[in-house]
C-alpha positions in Angstrom: -71.9 -6.1 -28.6 -68.6 -7.6 -29.8 -68.2 -11.2 -29.6 -64.6 -12.7 -29.6 -65.5 -15.8 -31.7 -67.8 -14.0 -34.2 -66.1 -10.6 -34.5 -62.4 -11.0 -33.6 -61.3 -14.5 -34.6 -62.4 -14.0 -38.2 -59.8 -11.2 -38.5 -57.0 -13.7 -37.9 -56.1 -14.1 -41.5 -56.2 -10.3 -42.1 -54.0 -9.8 -39.0 -51.7 -12.5 -40.3 -51.4 -10.9 -43.8 -50.6 -7.5 -42.2 -48.0 -8.8 -39.9 -46.3 -10.9 -42.7 -46.3 -7.9 -45.0 -44.3 -5.9 -42.3 -41.9 -8.6 -40.8 -41.6 -10.8 -44.0 -41.1 -13.8 -41.6 -43.9 -16.4 -41.2 -43.1 -17.3 -37.5 -42.8 -13.7 -36.4 -46.1 -13.0 -38.1 -47.8 -15.9 -36.4 -46.4 -14.7 -33.1 -47.6 -11.2 -33.5 -51.1 -12.4 -34.5 -51.2 -14.5 -31.3 -50.1 -11.7 -29.2 -52.6 -9.3 -31.0 -55.5 -11.6 -30.1 -54.3 -11.8 -26.5 -54.3 -8.0 -26.2 -57.6 -7.6 -27.8 -59.0 -10.2 -25.4 -57.6 -8.4 -22.5 -59.3 -5.1 -23.5 -62.7 -7.0 -23.6 -64.0 -4.6 -21.0 -63.5 -1.7 -23.4 -65.0 -3.2 -26.5 -68.2 -1.3 -26.2 -66.3 2.0 -26.4 -64.4 0.9 -29.3 -65.8 2.0 -32.7 -64.5 -0.6 -34.8 -62.9 -3.9 -33.3 -61.3 -4.5 -36.6 -59.4 -1.2 -36.9 -58.4 -1.6 -33.2 -57.1 -5.2 -33.9 -55.2 -4.1 -37.0 -53.7 -1.2 -35.2 -52.3 -3.4 -32.5 -51.0 -5.8 -35.0 -49.4 -3.2 -36.9 -47.6 -1.6 -33.8 -46.4 -5.0 -32.5 -44.9 -5.7 -36.0 -43.2 -2.4 -36.2 -41.9 -2.9 -32.7 -40.5 -6.3 -33.7 -38.7 -4.8 -36.7 -37.3 -2.1 -34.5 -36.1 -4.6 -31.9 -34.3 -6.7 -34.6 -32.7 -3.7 -35.9 -31.4 -2.6 -32.5 -30.1 -6.2 -32.0 -28.4 -6.1 -35.3 -26.7 -2.8 -34.6 -25.6 -4.0 -31.2 -24.1 -7.2 -32.8 -22.2 -5.1 -35.4 -20.8 -2.9 -32.6 -22.3 0.4 -34.4 -24.8 2.6 -32.7 
């Protein structure tokens, strides 16, 4: 059985490094890690069905970071007036 404190929280540094590597911004990486931990917690009823909580957490983190990059690029394009 997965325990948030013992199995998920220790992943915090690994999640941060992944988010930072993608976003290249400290504050964004911290926000992404926090959102990742929240989303993993909200899925706690499904933890028994998840083969690897680490892979699950890293996937959420990666997707959030990539979404953030896409969002920033879209904002930059709209500010430039190009589509």
